[in-house]
Phi, psi and omega in degrees: 000332176301320179297323178298314182294316183293319179294321179298318179296317180296317180298315181296317180295326182286336183279333184227157170233151188237149172275187186294342179271354180094000180274146178292134182240012177229146176294154184250135177270125183252179179303138181091353175085006181281153178254126180235168176296137183296145182280155174272346183229150176264013185225057181273351181295136178306147186307321183303331191246014182290320181200179185296322182297312180294322181291323178295319176299319179297317180294328184272345187291150174263003182294329179238149171280172182299317180295322177295320179297319178298318178297321180294318177298314180296322178298321178300313182285334175296333181255023189295334181292349179273002183244149180280162176300323179298317179293316180292326176301313181298316181293306185293318182296317181292312181293314184293331183264000184229000180233134180288147184292339184268008174295144180306135176072355182293332181297328178297317178291315186296316181295322175295320179296319178299318179299318180297320181288322177298321179290331179217087183299345175302333177299319181293323176298311182298317178297314182300321181285344182268352185245147172282175188300316181296317178295321181294322177297320177293320180295317180298320178296319178295313185296321184261358184289145174060032180232132171253121190273002178051045176062028175242122178286132183304118187299328182292339179286333172299318180295319178297319180301319183286339188242343180204084188295327180294315178293325179301320180299323177294314181293320184294319177297317181294319181302313183287328175298314181292319183297317182294327179292322191261341187254136175275353184261036183275128177265310180054039179261134182273141179225160174240133181292130181214084182251141181297339180271357179096342173203166182228145181287145173255128183251149179290327179232163183283069180201143178290346177268356182286162180301134176277126184247007178157189178219149168252132175279151175305138181096343176298136176264129182230164178240134181262137177260317182210171185241136170222110184060232179268017185241141175249135174273113189234164178207156161221196186290343186238344182219158181205144177153193183266137177229138179293138187298333182293345182259014181231152169231146181290129180291132177055034182282161177298321178298318180295323179295330178281355179056039177274087184299338179290334189238343197296340183264013183243012180290123179274314184207139179221136177232151184243134177194160177275086188283325179263008174054043177255005179096351179249149180290141172240173187224137172251126180236134172254125190229144173271123181300138185297325188283351183271144181274181188294342183270356183252126187252013177300143181231152174256144171243130182231152176239131180248136183253138177263123178227120181051044177068012175250143181261132179229143173293123185269296182213161181216141179222111183273001183266356185299314181236108173243160190233076184284335188221113164060014175072015188281340180292313178296322179302332188253011176299115189258309185191163167235114177262142187231154168207174183299119177079005186208148170211153181234132178254132179241128180204166176260135185237169170247123181220124183052042179063021177237155174280142181214148174263135180244139176229111182235125180249142181234135180240134182294133178243106184297334181294317182264352185054042182218182183244116181277139176288122180250341178211137182208100183236153176226131181235121177281141183216161176279121186292341179270313183269343182070011179284136177282129179269312178202152183234139179232149170268135178262158173296143176291124187264052171071232188241146187304310190265002180239326188217356185282138163219181190269011176294154180228117172253126186295144174285000000 
């Protein structure tokens, strides 16, 4: 906390200069870049929002009802341009590092605070520099708590990465911890960068025309969280962003073990389970075919069997993921969940020109040495709100490697 006080004093002194009488004699630049008349005091923030203690008293008081408290919080942020970065740093840092995000009404403050920081990421730099590591970890948990980012990496963290790499590492660890708890679309698949040029560009968005936010060198190990088209959203301790799937290979994948140099760098997702229930691990791999260009999102699904510690290609089905309309099926590949003798694939499909969620489960059948479809459902949903409109059961389409495709005939 001593470091916090000293940095705050330096920040405050740097923001204003005083004449011999102690009065500010220069205009002050506030959030948004506006110039206002210099303040006579360095403590103009309302008492409720000066620090965590005052804010906690405000939340607990019976003097105001909940609606009044929300109005007071909103009024504070409506006048935010009247406060200096130093004052807001003291307020946000104290409240964010000392109050849990699930306290009643705290979300109203936090969401307003996030908007202020997004509008001026320098605030996040100032806050990060004012807190020690333990306080910063608490602040990051508060800042990212109870938020689902809808597959969008917080833009202000890119700014933090460029200006304060140590603080960025704290935030990045917290972000992925929170994301994994809240999102069902977690891949958590490890990859190794393998680009013919020796390194690969990291993009802010899943497009080769998007802003470049860094590079991964060949051999860097990264972890993928989600898929969008031909792009994987990946991270390691120092970088984060979108990388084209052609520039990655799955770390320790079954394909890699087979040393198939023709295919090893196209693994999208791989899961491990004892699928034939013989006591040895088997592997399910989803792969982008080498011969297809970037505009084609068809995918192959393959199963690899482990026998006497050797990996062999067991079966392959190129009909699992086809892309008849606008690439939305690949965009929505969410996960493969596994258990002994069974696996379930979850993905987004296009059906009758509508978006739909698909859940297909396969159970190992020792007689046919194949996987019988045991569950096959399709749910239409609103692509903007993600709300499910209606769900149908499809006819079971036989066996994965002999007769299954993604068509759905209603029961």
